[in-house]
C-alpha positions as CSV (number, residue, x, y, z in Angstrom):
1,M,7.0,-18.8,7.6
2,N,9.8,-17.0,5.8
3,S,9.3,-18.8,2.5
4,M,7.9,-16.6,-0.2
5,K,5.8,-19.4,-1.7
6,L,4.5,-20.5,1.7
7,C,2.8,-17.2,2.4
8,S,2.2,-15.7,-1.0
9,V,-0.8,-14.9,-3.2
10,K,-0.6,-15.5,-6.9
11,L,-1.2,-12.3,-8.9
12,N,-3.2,-12.2,-12.2
13,D,0.1,-11.9,-14.2
14,G,1.6,-15.1,-12.6
15,F,4.0,-13.4,-10.1
16,F,3.6,-13.9,-6.3
17,M,3.1,-11.3,-3.6
18,P,3.8,-12.2,0.1
19,V,0.5,-12.0,2.0
20,L,1.8,-9.6,4.7
21,G,3.6,-6.5,3.8
22,F,5.6,-3.9,5.7
23,G,4.5,-0.3,5.3
24,T,7.1,2.5,5.3
25,S,5.3,5.9,5.1
26,A,6.1,7.8,8.2
27,P,5.4,11.2,9.7
28,S,8.2,13.8,9.2
29,K,9.2,13.4,12.9
30,V,10.4,9.9,12.2
31,A,14.0,10.0,11.2
32,K,14.9,8.5,7.8
33,S,17.6,6.4,9.6
34,D,14.8,4.9,11.7
35,V,13.1,3.8,8.5
36,E,16.3,2.1,7.4
37,E,16.7,0.4,10.8
38,A,13.1,-0.8,10.8
39,V,13.4,-2.3,7.3
40,M,16.5,-4.3,8.4
41,K,14.7,-5.5,11.6
42,A,11.7,-6.5,9.6
43,I,13.8,-8.6,7.2
44,D,15.4,-10.3,10.3
45,V,11.9,-11.0,11.6
46,G,10.8,-12.6,8.3
47,Y,9.1,-9.8,6.3
48,R,9.8,-9.9,2.6
49,H,7.2,-7.5,1.2
50,F,8.0,-3.8,1.5
51,D,5.8,-1.0,0.4
52,S,7.1,2.5,-0.4
53,A,6.6,5.3,-2.9
54,Y,8.4,8.2,-4.6
55,F,6.2,10.5,-2.4
56,Y,7.5,9.0,0.9
57,L,11.0,10.4,0.2
58,N,12.6,7.3,1.9
59,E,13.6,5.1,-1.0
60,E,17.4,5.7,-0.6
61,E,17.2,4.4,3.0
62,I,15.0,1.4,2.1
63,G,17.3,0.5,-0.7
64,R,20.3,0.7,1.6
65,A,18.6,-1.5,4.2
66,I,17.7,-4.1,1.5
67,R,21.2,-4.1,0.1
68,K,22.8,-4.5,3.5
69,K,20.7,-7.5,4.2
70,I,21.5,-9.0,0.8
71,A,25.2,-8.3,1.5
72,D,25.2,-10.1,4.8
73,G,23.5,-13.2,3.3
74,S,20.1,-12.8,5.0
75,V,18.2,-12.6,1.8
76,T,18.6,-12.5,-2.0
77,R,17.0,-9.8,-4.2
78,E,14.6,-12.5,-5.4
79,D,13.4,-13.0,-1.9
80,I,12.3,-9.4,-1.6
81,F,9.0,-8.1,-3.0
82,Y,9.3,-4.3,-3.3
83,T,6.5,-1.9,-4.2
84,S,6.9,1.7,-5.4
85,K,4.4,4.2,-6.8
86,V,4.2,6.9,-9.4
87,W,3.2,10.3,-8.0
88,G,0.7,12.6,-9.7
89,T,3.3,15.0,-11.0
90,F,4.6,12.2,-13.3
91,F,1.3,11.1,-14.8
92,R,2.1,12.3,-18.3
93,P,2.9,9.2,-20.2
94,E,6.4,10.5,-21.1
95,L,7.2,11.0,-17.4
96,V,6.1,7.6,-15.9
97,Q,9.3,5.7,-16.9
98,T,11.4,8.7,-15.8
99,S,9.8,8.5,-12.3
100,L,10.4,4.8,-12.0
101,E,14.0,5.1,-13.1
102,M,14.4,7.9,-10.4
103,S,13.1,5.5,-7.8
104,L,15.4,2.7,-9.0
105,R,18.4,5.0,-8.9
106,K,17.6,5.9,-5.3
107,L,17.1,2.2,-4.4
108,Q,20.1,1.1,-6.4
109,L,17.9,-1.8,-7.7
110,S,17.4,-2.8,-11.3
111,Y,13.6,-3.5,-11.0
112,V,10.7,-3.1,-8.6
113,D,8.3,-6.1,-8.1
114,L,5.3,-3.9,-8.2
115,Y,4.7,-0.3,-9.5
116,L,1.4,1.4,-8.6
117,V,-0.4,4.5,-9.8
118,H,-0.4,6.2,-6.3
119,F,-3.6,8.3,-6.6
120,P,-6.0,8.7,-9.6
121,I,-5.4,12.5,-9.8
122,P,-2.8,14.1,-12.0
123,L,-0.8,17.1,-10.8
124,K,1.2,19.8,-12.6
125,P,4.6,18.3,-13.5
126,G,7.6,19.8,-11.7
127,E,9.8,19.6,-8.6
128,E,7.0,20.3,-6.1
129,L,5.3,17.2,-4.7
130,I,2.1,19.2,-4.3
131,P,2.2,22.1,-6.7
132,K,0.1,25.2,-5.6
133,D,-0.7,28.5,-7.1
134,K,-0.2,31.9,-5.3
135,H,-3.5,31.4,-3.6
136,G,-2.4,28.1,-2.1
137,E,-4.7,26.1,-4.4
138,V,-3.4,22.8,-5.8
139,I,-2.6,22.9,-9.5
140,F,-3.9,19.8,-11.3
141,D,-3.0,18.5,-14.7
142,T,-5.4,17.2,-17.4
143,V,-3.9,13.8,-18.0
144,D,-6.3,10.8,-18.3
145,F,-5.0,8.1,-16.0
146,C,-5.8,5.6,-18.8
147,S,-2.9,7.1,-20.8
148,T,-0.7,6.9,-17.6
149,W,-1.7,3.2,-17.5
150,E,-0.4,2.6,-21.0
151,A,3.0,4.0,-19.8
152,M,2.9,1.7,-16.8
153,E,2.4,-1.3,-19.2
154,R,5.5,-0.2,-21.1
155,C,7.5,-0.2,-17.8
156,K,6.3,-3.8,-17.3
157,D,7.3,-4.7,-20.9
158,L,10.8,-3.2,-20.3
159,G,11.3,-5.3,-17.1
160,L,11.6,-2.2,-14.9
161,A,8.5,-3.4,-13.0
162,K,7.5,-7.0,-12.8
163,S,3.8,-6.2,-12.0
164,I,1.7,-3.1,-12.2
165,G,-1.3,-1.9,-10.2
166,V,-3.2,1.0,-8.7
167,S,-3.8,2.6,-5.4
168,N,-6.8,4.6,-4.0
169,F,-9.0,3.7,-7.0
170,N,-12.8,3.2,-6.5
171,R,-14.8,0.8,-8.6
172,K,-15.7,3.2,-11.3
173,Q,-12.0,4.2,-11.8
174,L,-10.9,0.6,-11.9
175,E,-13.6,-0.1,-14.5
176,R,-12.2,2.7,-16.6
177,I,-8.9,0.9,-16.9
178,L,-10.4,-2.6,-17.2
179,N,-12.7,-1.5,-20.0
180,K,-10.0,0.6,-21.8
181,P,-9.7,-0.3,-25.5
182,G,-6.4,-2.1,-26.1
183,L,-5.8,-3.0,-22.4
184,K,-2.6,-5.1,-22.3
185,Y,-2.3,-5.8,-18.6
186,K,-5.0,-5.6,-15.8
187,P,-3.9,-4.1,-12.5
188,V,-2.7,-6.9,-10.2
189,C,-3.8,-5.0,-7.1
190,N,-5.6,-2.0,-5.7
191,Q,-4.1,-0.6,-2.5
192,V,-6.6,1.3,-0.4
193,E,-7.3,2.3,3.2
194,C,-8.9,-0.8,4.8
195,H,-9.4,-1.8,8.4
196,P,-12.3,-3.0,10.6
197,Y,-13.8,0.5,10.7
198,L,-13.6,0.7,6.9
199,N,-13.7,-2.8,5.7
200,Q,-14.3,-2.1,1.9
201,S,-16.4,-5.2,1.6
202,K,-18.1,-4.1,-1.7
203,L,-14.8,-3.0,-3.3
204,L,-13.1,-6.2,-2.1
205,Q,-15.9,-8.3,-3.6
206,F,-15.5,-6.4,-6.9
207,C,-11.7,-6.8,-6.9
208,K,-12.0,-10.6,-6.2
209,S,-14.4,-10.9,-9.2
210,Q,-11.7,-9.3,-11.4
211,D,-8.8,-11.3,-9.9
212,I,-7.3,-8.1,-8.5
213,V,-5.7,-8.3,-5.0
214,L,-6.9,-5.7,-2.5
215,T,-3.9,-4.4,-0.4
216,A,-4.7,-2.6,2.8
217,Y,-2.9,0.5,4.1
218,G,-4.0,1.9,7.4
219,A,-4.7,-1.7,8.4
220,L,-4.1,-0.8,12.1
221,G,-6.0,2.5,11.9
222,S,-3.6,5.5,12.0
223,N,-2.2,8.0,14.5
224,S,-3.5,11.5,14.3
225,G,0.1,12.9,14.2
226,K,0.3,12.1,10.5
227,E,-0.5,14.7,7.9
228,W,-3.9,14.4,6.3
229,V,-5.1,12.1,9.0
230,S,-8.5,13.0,10.6
231,K,-7.9,14.2,14.1
232,D,-11.1,13.2,15.8
233,N,-11.7,9.6,14.8
234,P,-11.9,6.8,17.4
235,V,-8.6,4.9,17.9
236,L,-9.1,1.5,16.2
237,L,-6.7,-0.4,18.4
238,E,-8.6,0.8,21.5
239,D,-11.9,-0.6,20.3
240,P,-13.4,-2.8,23.1
241,V,-14.7,-5.5,20.7
242,L,-11.3,-5.8,19.0
243,N,-9.6,-6.0,22.4
244,A,-12.1,-8.6,23.7
245,I,-11.3,-10.9,20.7
246,A,-7.5,-10.2,21.2
247,A,-7.8,-11.1,24.9
248,R,-9.6,-14.4,24.1
249,H,-6.8,-15.4,21.7
250,R,-4.0,-14.0,23.9
251,R,-3.0,-11.8,21.1
252,T,-2.6,-8.0,20.6
253,P,-5.4,-5.9,19.0
254,A,-3.0,-5.2,16.1
255,Q,-2.5,-8.9,15.5
256,V,-6.2,-9.4,15.3
257,A,-6.7,-6.5,12.9
258,L,-4.1,-7.9,10.6
259,R,-5.4,-11.5,10.9
260,Y,-8.9,-10.3,10.0
261,Q,-7.5,-9.0,6.7
262,L,-5.5,-12.1,6.0
263,Q,-8.6,-14.4,6.4
264,R,-10.6,-12.1,4.1
265,G,-8.0,-12.5,1.3
266,V,-6.7,-9.0,1.8
267,V,-2.9,-8.3,1.9
268,P,-2.4,-5.9,4.8
269,L,0.6,-3.6,5.3
270,A,1.7,-3.7,8.9
271,K,3.6,-0.6,9.9
272,S,5.7,0.0,13.0
273,F,9.1,1.5,13.7
274,N,9.2,-0.3,17.1
275,E,11.2,-3.6,17.2
276,K,8.8,-5.4,19.6
277,R,5.7,-4.4,17.5
278,I,7.5,-5.3,14.2
279,Q,7.9,-8.8,15.6
280,E,4.4,-9.0,17.1
281,N,2.7,-7.9,13.9
282,F,4.5,-10.6,11.9
283,Q,3.0,-13.2,14.3
284,A,-0.5,-12.4,12.8
285,L,0.5,-15.2,10.4
286,D,0.4,-18.0,13.0
287,F,-3.1,-18.1,14.5
288,Q,-6.7,-18.3,13.3
289,L,-9.8,-16.3,14.1
290,T,-13.1,-18.2,14.3
291,P,-16.0,-17.6,11.9
292,E,-17.8,-15.9,14.8
293,D,-14.8,-13.6,15.4
294,M,-14.8,-12.7,11.7
295,E,-18.5,-11.9,11.7
296,T,-18.1,-9.8,14.9
297,L,-15.2,-7.9,13.2
298,D,-17.3,-7.4,10.1
299,G,-19.9,-5.7,12.3
300,L,-17.4,-3.0,13.3
301,N,-17.5,-1.4,9.9
302,R,-18.4,2.3,10.3
303,N,-17.1,3.7,7.0
304,I,-14.6,5.8,9.0
305,R,-11.7,7.1,7.0
306,Y,-8.5,8.0,8.8
307,F,-7.1,9.6,5.6
308,P,-9.9,11.8,4.2
309,D,-8.1,15.1,4.4
310,T,-6.0,15.1,1.3
311,P,-5.5,18.4,-0.6
312,F,-7.1,16.9,-3.7
313,S,-10.7,16.6,-2.5
314,C,-11.8,19.5,-4.8
315,H,-10.9,17.4,-7.9
316,P,-13.9,15.8,-9.7
317,D,-12.0,12.5,-9.9
318,Y,-11.4,12.4,-6.1
319,P,-12.0,8.7,-5.4
320,F,-13.5,8.9,-1.9
321,F,-16.7,10.7,-3.1
322,D,-17.8,7.3,-4.2
323,E,-17.2,4.8,-1.5
324,Y,-17.6,1.9,-3.9
């Protein structure tokens, strides 16, 4: 199962993405050294697809983990599929490449496999990740993300990113890029929150029709300890229906939640900093859910977002106003 080709999906630009990814965003209480250890353990288990971002502030540690595993002969750079993202403070076209080069310096890599527009909302450029005025209001910028996309295309042409895509875009926002005059490259993927309580079936259908891969973050739900996570949502992995299916297959609820996405053609990001669960989650690759299981899991959809509480919800382009 460690072969890239064996467990990969072909992107619309001809490159391949491993069908199960390892997510690395973490609450501030998780030590950066724990992220580094988790990435090394994940490589040992068989993960080859790693998802991070400028915003996560952990790219030095991830780069170090990848380089250590290359140095000890476990993998080559070509075995690894690494994703980073451009944050809203770098949306001005002249800043996009700068942002990517900053990430590459932290990683000590010469290219990323995938570079995403992190969120469809531009922020005032500067050092602050979330710039605010003296009243505590977020300061937005006036950049059209279609011009940001043109700078992303240049990064691909320069070989700094093999593939380019978006994250947290709804259908209308995707269409703005797809219908842009002079479009050179379509997004290869759209990474969004997606799990049995928010199965994104309409957005998934649209993405498939455009040959865009849907990548799922929050694929296991999320713990309420994370910033911006809704505190009063039900815990996905405690769902009785999910647990009944897991018991029938002698699997964990997390394995079933991941397998559900794999069988729908979604690329889920499994995230854990616990060695046992890192191993267990990878085993979502080696069993099958029945059509009846899939139908039952489809029925769990409640349009529950674990990540609704971002500070950008007052912006007119906030993507979650329009679920589709």
